[in-house]
NUZALUM-61851 format. One record per residue (C-alpha): x, y, z. Coordinates in steps of 0.05 Angstrom, whole numbers, plus 32768, in hexadecimal, padded with zeros to 4 digits. Example, Ala and Ser with C-alpha at 12.3 -4.5 7.8 and 13.67 -1.06 7.14 Angstrom:
NUZALUM-61851
80F67FA6809C 81117FEB808F 
This chain:
NUZALUM-61851
8A55863D829C 8A3E8684828F 8A4E86B582C6 8A53870082C5 8A99871782DB 8AC5871F8316 8AE7875E8331 8B2787368337 8B4E873182F6 8B6A86EB8301 8B6386B88339 8B7A86718341 8B56863B8369 8B7E85FC837A 8B6185C08357 8B8485858377 8B428567838F 8B2C855A8348 8B5B851F8343 8B2B84F7836F 8AED850D8348 8AE384CF831D 8AE8849E8356 8ABC84C78384 8A8784D98352 8A8184948333 8A8484698371 8A49843C8360 8A15842B8395 89F983E58398 89B584068396 89B884288352 8977843F8334 8971846982F5 893C847982C3 892A844F8286 890384578246 88D5841C8239 88C7840681F2 88A983CA81D0 88DC83A081AA 88A983968172 888A83DC8171 887383F6812E 885584368112 880F8448812A 8813841D8167 8802843F81A9 8832842181DA 882C8447821B 87E284578217 87DA84318259 880F8423828E 8813840382D3 884C83FD8305 885C83D38342 88A083D88363 88D183D98329 88A683B082FA 887B83D182C5 884283BE8297 883483E68257 87F883DE8229 87F583E781DD 87AD83DE81C8 87BD83EE8180 87F183B88172 87E08385813D 87F783408153 87B18322814E 87978352811A 878E839D8114 878883BD8159 87878379817B 87B7839481AF 87EE837C81DE 8810838C8220 8859838B8235 887883798278 88BA83958292 88DC837982D0 8915839282FC 891983D882DF 894283F38318 897E83CE82FC 897483E982B5 898084298290 897A8447824B 89488427821C 892A83E68235 890083B28210 88CC83858231 88DB83448255 889683278246 886183368211 881883298223 87E6831281EF 87A082F381EE 879582AA81DC 875482C181BB 876D830481A1 874D83228163 87488361813A 872F839E8160 8735837E81A6 875C83BA81C0 877F838C81F2 87AE83B9821A 878083F5821C 878283EF8267 87B683CC8293 87C483C082DC 87FC839D8302 87FF837E8348 883E8357835E 88518335831C 880983298307 87E7835182D1 87A0836582BD 8794837E8277 875383978259 873983898213 86F883B08210 86E7839F81C8 86F2835481CF 86AC833A81C2 8684835781FD 86C48371821B 86F3834A8247 8730834E8275 876A831D827B 8793830982B7 87DC82F282B2 880082D182ED 884A82CF8301 886982F882C9 88AD82FC82EC 88B882B282DC 88A582BA8293 88C382D38252 88B282DA8209 886782DD81F8 883382C4822A 87E882BC822B 87B582C78262 87A88299829D 876282B382AA 872E82D68280 86FE830582A4 86B78311828A 8679833482A4 8641830182B1 860F83328292 863C834F825D 862183638219 863F838181DB 865B83C881E2 865B83C8822E 86A583D88227 86B783A88260 870283AE8268 870783F88256 87258402829C 874783CF82C9 876983CE830C 878B83978333 879A8391837E 87BB83518397 8794831E836C 87528344836E 873B836A8330 870E83A4831F 86F583AC82D8 86CC83E682BC 869583E18288 86828429827C 864D841B8247 862583E8826F 85DC83FD8271 85C083E782B5 85AE842E82C9 85A184498283 85C784498241 8612844D824E 860684578299 8640842782A6 865683F582DA 869383D382F8 86A2838B830C 86CC836F8345 86EF832B8342 87108309837E 874982D78384 876082D1833C 87A082AB834F 8774826F835F 874C8273831E 8756825E82D6 872D825F8296 86F482918294 86D882B182D3 86A082E182E3 869B83188317 868E830F8361 867183558369 865283878339 865983D18349 862684058336 861B844E8347 85DC84568370 85CB84948347 85E5847A8305 85C2849582C7 85C3849A827C 860884A9825F 862D84AD82A3 8663847D828B 8670846182D1 86AC843382C9 86D2845F8298 870B845D82CC 8716842E8306 87488423833E 874E83EE8374 877483EF83B6 876D83B183E3 872283A383DB 870D83EB83D5 86FB84088391 86F7844C836F 86D08453832F 86CA84908302 868B84A782DF 86A684E182B7 866484F38294 863A84F682D4 8614853882D7 8611854C8321 8637858D8315 861E859882CF 861E8570828E 865A8541828C 8677855F82CC 8688851982E5 868E84F48327 86B084B98349 869784838378 86B9845F83B2 86A8841883C7 86C183F98408 86D083B1841B 86BD838C83DB 86D8834A83F4 869E83468425 866A835483EF 8647833183B6 8611833E8382 86078387836E 861E83BF839C 861B840B839D 864F843C83B3 865F845083FB 8678849583E8 866E84C283AC 86A784F2839A 869C8536837A 86C68574836C 86AF85AF8396 86B985DC8359 86A185AA8325 868185C582E6 866385AD82A5 869485888277 86CA858082AD 86C9853482A5 86DD852882ED 86E984DE82F3 870B84D682AF 874684B982D7 8748849E831E 877B8480834E 877084618393 87A3845183C9 87898438840D 874C84658416 876984A383F5 875484B483AE 876C84DE8374 873C84F2833D 874D851682FC 8721854A82DA 87498559829B 87168589827D 870E85B582BB 871B85FC82A3 873B862382DD 8778863482B3 875486358270 872886068249 873D85BD8256 877885D38280 8765859E82B3 876A858F82FD 876D8554832E 874E854A8372 8767852583B0 8739850683E3 875184EC8427 873784B68455 86FA849D842E 86EF8462845D 86D684948492 86A784B68463 866384AB8443 863284CE8415 864F850283E6 8693852083F5 86BF855683D6 870A855A83CE 873C85698405 8770858383D4 876B859E838D 87A885948360 87BA85C48328 87F685CC82FA 881A860E830A 8824861A82C0 87E285FE82A8 87C0861C826B 8786860B823D 878685C6821D 87BD85A9824A 878C85758264 87AE856F82A7 878C853482CB 87858508828D 87A984D382B6 87B684CE8301 87DA84A08331 87E4849E837D 881F848583A5 8819848F83F1 87FF84D783F4 882684EC83B7 880684F58372 881B84F2832A 87EE851482F7 87F3851382AC 87E78550827E 87EC852D823C 87DB856A8211 880F85988232 883C85B581FC 887F85C6821D 88A2859981EA 887285A781B0 8828859E81A4 880C856881D2 8851855181E6 88378548822D 8850854B8274 8844852F82B9 8841855182FD 885685368341 8836854D8383 8851853583C6 88348531840C 87EB853E83FC 87D285258440 87F285638460 87D38593842E 879085B48420 877285E583F0 879285EB83AB 87DA85D583A0 880C85D78367 883E85A28353 888285978374 88A0857D8333 888D857E82E9 88A9854482BF 88B685458274 88D385148243 89168530822E 890A851681E7 88C2852E81E9 88A5854981A9 8863855A8187 882C8526818F 885184FB81C2 881984FE81F5 884984F3822F 881D84ED826D 87E384CA8249 87EC8494827E 8810849682C1 881E846582F9 8845846D833A 885A843C8370 8886845383A9 88B98482838C 88B784628347 888B8478830D 887C846782C5 885F84988293 88428485824F 884D84AD820F 8829848681D9 883B84B681A1 888684B881AF 88B384A98174 88EC8478816B 89168486812D 88E184B98118 88AA8484811A 8871848D814B 886E844C8173 8868846481BB 8894846181F9 888E845F8244 88BE84818275 88D3846182B7 88F4848882EE 88FD84968338 88DF84D78351 891784E08384 894684F2834A 891B85318341 890A85418389 8933852783C5 896184EA83C6 897384DA840E 8973848E840F 89BE84838418 89EB845C83EA 89BE846A83AF 89CA84868369 899484A2833C 899384C482F9 895F84EA82D2 897184C38292 893E84D9825E 891385068289 891785528293 88F4857782CB 88DF85B882EB 88E385BA8338 88BD85EB8362 88E085D683A2 892485BE83BB 894D858E8391 8973856883C7 89A8853283C7 89B68517840D 89A28537844F 89A185008483 89C684C9845D 8A0784C48435 8A1F84AB83F1 89E484C383C8 89EF84D88380 89BF84F8834F 89D285048306 89AF853482D7 89BD850C8298 89DA852B825A 8999852A8232 89708548826A 8962858E8286 894E85A982CA 892D85E982DF 893085F4832B 8903862A8346 8918861B838E 895F860A83A5 899185D183A1 89AE85AF83DE 89E5857983DE 89F485588421 89D1858F8446 89CE856C848A 8A00855B84C0 8A25851B84B0 8A088516846A 8A4885078444 8A6084F683FE 8A21850A83D9 8A2685248392 89FB8549835F 8A18853D831A 8A02856E82E4 8A0B8550829E 89CC856F8281 89B185B5827A 89A085E082B6 8972861B82B2 8990866082BA 899B867E82EA 89B086438314 898B86468357 89AE864E8399 89D7860F83A7 89EE85F583EB 8A2685C183E9 8A3285A1842C 8A1885B38472 8A3185EB849F 8A2685BB84DA 8A59858B84BD 8A5C855D8481 8A92854A8450 8A9D85338409 8A5D855283EB 8A66856783A3 8A458590836D 8A618576832C 8A5A859482E6 8A76855B82BE 8A6485738278 8A6C85B68256 8A2F85DD826C 8A1386238266 89F4863D82A6 89F2867E82CD 89FB86728318 89E286A1834E 89FF86898390 8A23864883A1 8A30863A83EB 8A6A860A83F2 8A7785EF8438 8ABC85DA844F 8AC88592843B 8A9B859A83FE 8AAF85A183B5 8A9B85C58375 8AB285A08337 8AB285C582F5 8ABD85A782B0 8AA885E5828A 8ABD86298273 8A9B86648292 8A8B86918258 8A5986C8824B 8A4686ED820B 8A3A8738820C 89F0872F8202 89E787048240 89FA8732827A 89C2872282A9 89D7870882EC 8A0387178327 8A1E86DD834E 8A4E86C58384 8A7386868395 8A73868483E1 8A9D8654840A 8A9586478455 8AD5865A847A 8AE4862284AD 8B0A865384D9 8AD5868884E1 8A99865B84D4 8A7E868F84A4 8A6F868C845A 8A9E86BB8434 8AA086CD83EA 8AD986AE83C2 8ACA86DE838A 8A9087098373 8A818715832B 8A5587488308 8A40875C82C2 8A77878D82B3 8AB0875D82A7 8AB38716828C 8ADD86DA829E 8AED86958286 8AFB865A82B4 8B2286208297 8B4685E382B0 8B9185EC82A8 8BCC85C682C7 8BA685AD8303 8B8385EF8312 8B4386148302 8B5E865482E5 8B33869382E3 8B4686C482AD 8B248701828D 8B0086EE824E 8B1E8706820D 8AFA873D81E9 8AC2872581BE 8AC587298172 8A8E87178141 8A4F86FF8164 8A2386CA8145 89DC86E08133 89A286BB8114 899C86BE80C9 895D86C0809D 8951868D8066 8930869E8024 88FD86747FFF 891C86357FE1 891D86307F96 891C85EA7F77 893585DB7F32 893885917F23 896385747F5B 898385B67F6F 896B85E17FA8 8980862A7FAF 897586597FEA 898B869F7FFA 89A286B38040 89A186F68064 89D286F5809D 8A07871B80C5 8A49872D80A2 8A8086FE80B8 8A5386C880D5 8A61868180BF 8A27865580AC 8A12860D809E 89CE85F48087 89AB85BC80AD 896F85938095 893B856580B3 8904853B8095 88DA854880D4 88CA859280E0 88BE8584812A 88F585518132 89288553816A 896E856E8162 8989852A814C 895B852A810F 897E856880F2 89BD855A80C9 89EE858480A1 89E0858F8057 8A2185808033 8A4185BB800F 8A1B85F28034 8A4F860C8065 8A6C86518058 8A7186998071 8A4186D28068 8A5C87048035 8A6B874D8040 8A2687618027 8A058734805C 89EC86FF802B 89FC86B98016 89DF86887FE4 89D7863E7FF2 89D4860B7FB9 89CF85C17FC7 89B285807FAB 896B856F7FBF 896985307FEA 893C84F57FDA 890E85068014 88C7851B8001 88C885518036 890385788053 890C85B5807F 894785E48087 8966861080BD 89A7863580B8 89DA863280F0 8A07866F80F9 8A4586798124 8A7D86AB812F 8AAF8674811D 8AB1864280E4 8A7F860880E2 8A9685C580C9 8A5285A380C2 8A62857280F9 8A65859C8139 8A3485D48149 8A5D860B816B 8A4B862281B2 8A378668819A 8A0A864D8162 89CA8670814F 899286528124 896D867680ED 893186A080FF 8906867980CE 8900863480B0 88FF86248066 88E485E48049 88CB85BB8010 889D85808006 888585577FCB 884185397FBA 883985047F84 87F884FB7F5E 87F184B87F39 87DC84B77EF0 879584D07EEA 879584D57F36 877885097F64 879685267FA4 878085577FDA 87BF85817FE0 87CB85B38018 87F685F1800F 882185F1804F 88598622803F 885E866D8035 887586777FED 887986AB7FB7 885286797F8E 880A86847FA2 87DE86737F66 87C686337F45 87F1863D7F08 882F864B7F32 882786137F65 881085DE7F34 883A85EF7EF7 885585A87EF4 8810858A7EE6 880785707E9F 87D185857E6E 878985747E7F 879985797EC9 8768859C7EF7 876E85C27F39 873085D47F61 8732860C7F96 86FD861A7FCB 86E2865F7FD9 86F386628023 86C1869A8031 868386768014 8698862D8015 868886267FCB 86BB86097F9A 86D386327F5F 86D086107F1B 870D85E47F11 874A86057EF2 875F85DB7EB6 87A285D87E94 879985D57E49 87E185C27E3A 882785CE7E55 883986167E47 87F286287E31 87DA86417E75 879D86327E9E 8753863F7E94 872086507ECA 874E86757EFA 8795865E7EF3 87A6869D7F19 8778868A7F52 879B868F7F96 87A786517FC1 87A98666800A 87DD864A8039 87BF86188069 87878604803A 878385CD8006 876F85C37FBE 875885887F94 878C85787F5F 878285457F28 87BB852B7EFC 87A685317EB3 87D684FB7E9B 87B984B67E93 87FE84957E91 882F84B97EBF 883084CF7F07 884585177F16 886B85307F52 885F85777F6A 8895859B7F92 888085D17FC4 88B485FF7FE4 88B2863B8011 88B786548059 8895862E8091 885D865780B0 8865865F80FB 882A868B8111 87E9866D812B 87B3866880F6 8768866E8104 8736864880D8 86ED866080DA 86BF862480DC 8676862E80C6 864685F980E0 863785C580AB 866685E28077 869B85B5805A 86E085D6805A 871A85BE802F 875685CB805B 879885B08075 87CA85B780AC 87E985FC80A4 883185E480AA 885385A6808C 884F857380C3 8830852E80C5 87FB852980FB 87DD84EB811A 87A0850E8134 878085538127 878685648171 87D1856C8166 87C485AA813E 879185CB816A 875085A88159 8722859F8194 86F58562818C 86AB85738187 86718545817E 865D85358136 8697855B8116 86AF853480DA 86EF852B80B2 86F4850E806C 873984F1805E 874A84DD8017 87548493800A 878684857FD3 878984B47F97 873F84B67F85 870384DD7F9B 86F784AB7FD3 86F984BD801D 86FA849F8063 86CB84C58091 86DC84CF80DA 86A284EA8104 86AC84FE814D 867884D78173 864584F281A5 867784E681DE 86AA851381BB 86D584D781AC 86F284BE816A 86D38480814B 86F1843C815C 872484428124 8743847F8144 875184C5812B 876384D980E4 87AD84E380D5 87C88511809F 880A8512807B 8833854E8064 880F8572802C 87CF854B8035 878D85708034 874A855A8051 8701856E8057 86E88586809B 86A0859380AE 869185B280F2 864F85A08114 864E85E68131 866C8629811E 86AE86378140 86F786458134 87308614812F 877386338142 87B0860D812A 87E68622815C 88278648814D 886B86288147 88A386408174 88E9864E8159 8925865E8184 8967867B816C 8988864F81A1 896C860C818C 896385E9814A 892485C68164 88E085E28152 88A585DD8180 
């Protein structure tokens, strides 16, 4: 624990109460609920598990429309039961498949759960369909549908099943490209009493917007509560082109045939391209609608809108409450997914980048019925293992206090297969149920209110798990109510600094309440109020470095005799102290004078000779160092490992040279760890700093007589064709584009090894752009090694309408969609991705709805170039990377 110093040289606090710590802190409640990470037992690369989710009680349903059991993109869904009793990583209890599944069905694109019955959409199955599964709690293994739902008037490309919702055994299914009111005007279909049905069934009621029109896409989103329905039409134009709307239908059980809405919902501040209605959620007669492209906090920052008491309304209505993310910025897409529970809301911002580009987040809002105007979140949730392209928050579902959040790009063992995260919101807000234990287990959060454990009940425990972090912008209370006893907040993870004001126990009388730091932690407290009968448990050393004098603080204990809070000690920035456990006491001592302080080093450009890599280092005299490497530039801390033989100490001239054997990996990235004390390659010392830059290398292999589009993704002293492609054999060619005009220079040709290049061998190859390289050998492949420093600044590409640009990702990362590196989808833009090692390409054209074609977005590997043609002139900004001297992870 970091604290600035006391005016008392040494003080001793009796520590006898710690003997009872283990029994008190770990007394397990019969009602133990903690978070879980949901995965598919058979998940493989390029699946999108978590693209859709649904929750009821502690049972969850997760869709993966891209799985391949019945052919490419045939799809599947996964059912999880009894999650309250589980923790850690959990695999499904039941897998759901179609009896008639086929390639490109996209079964699992939409899912909904009611009791233990499931509804799953397959919008590409023939004319589109939905499937109903009964009684999943009694099943295991793989199961097939009990009922198939079809539209009686369905035709090809209606997209029936694109959205689904289930309430009891009644179903709502959207078909957003139905044409009753004009091309792609859209519709929705209501089905009653599915538990009594089997085989194939058709709708009881068809829902249309009374003012539906061309390209409204009514049915893009749908939600059902009892027999009331909410349907989104995100391309409706009432507030401008593609501003969007939503429609509310009452009492569908009493209706038949075709019906129109009772109420139309609009945003009072709606504008063109807001796409209000992209996501909807209904509970009773209250509605939540997402507008993920609303621009109040920047382009596509997003918003959501809450509507109360729709049963008492008619005509066109506007929101009662507008929801915004307090930290929203452009391209966060807050409102991409929404869910209601009581009058509480969960909203996904799947493009938020707190954990890296498009890592994603979700926001929780409580008590909306008592609010009006514009409100910000109470809690922001993040995946603790979140990383670039995870898309956490792409789907959300909430029931009671429980929630599930999908992250279809999340990785397992560095493979993107998707995950979903299950938790209880009380672990992040207020737990006051009595006899209940919760943990954050896998989720980190930012709270803008009070984090409370107990208040009116006893024996509540919340644990901030070791992998998780918490930022509390309000205060912390533990047992802060008369008679609220034996509550505990256990801090195993990372708390933000400074620690907020903490109240342990109640002045009006409570006992046995505890604040427990049970792992070595680094925090800076401000004020801790400790009532008589309450305890502060420390399992850490209080230690501060000279560069961190920032905060004053006090530990204040209530004196039972006077009834007043009185300081035990005060500490300030002029002295330092260390607190350690010793012989049954917490002993407070002045900290020893500091010696050498660790500072971040700078890596030089790697040099590769055969299988040997050499790098120079510029560092601080006396610092110890060790090199760490990862095959994933944006991987988490666990992906970085020590490079054998690279530990040492910076010399008296402030330099060091690293020499090591190149690993078999085709791409590898390096950061240097420095410390004031020796590093053993196993443990990273507490004072460690990480290099101010990242070095790296990657290799590209061109088959015999093959051709590759190769992107230069590192900053290197080698900048020309003849330097970068020296390993190419004779008769090889490299073609470079003139970035200013779009024309291609004549190909540079290598006459023979050692004989130089014709036609511009000294032509520069710009970082972040690509070239066309052909292997001149007809019999042997050639591998090209590229080495240098990873660029971290944002890069702007100027796009001229209709001009084909040969480019690449500016840094060496594999991307599964161009959006992950700043591309904003625009209609009729096109990408040409090379197929194989010939001059053959797969074309991806963004359609007129600004969506990717059915096959999805183009993905690019490290070092891979591509052709891009913009339909309009614009700029494409590939965002900066963020390095921290205090973390090995790169964002």
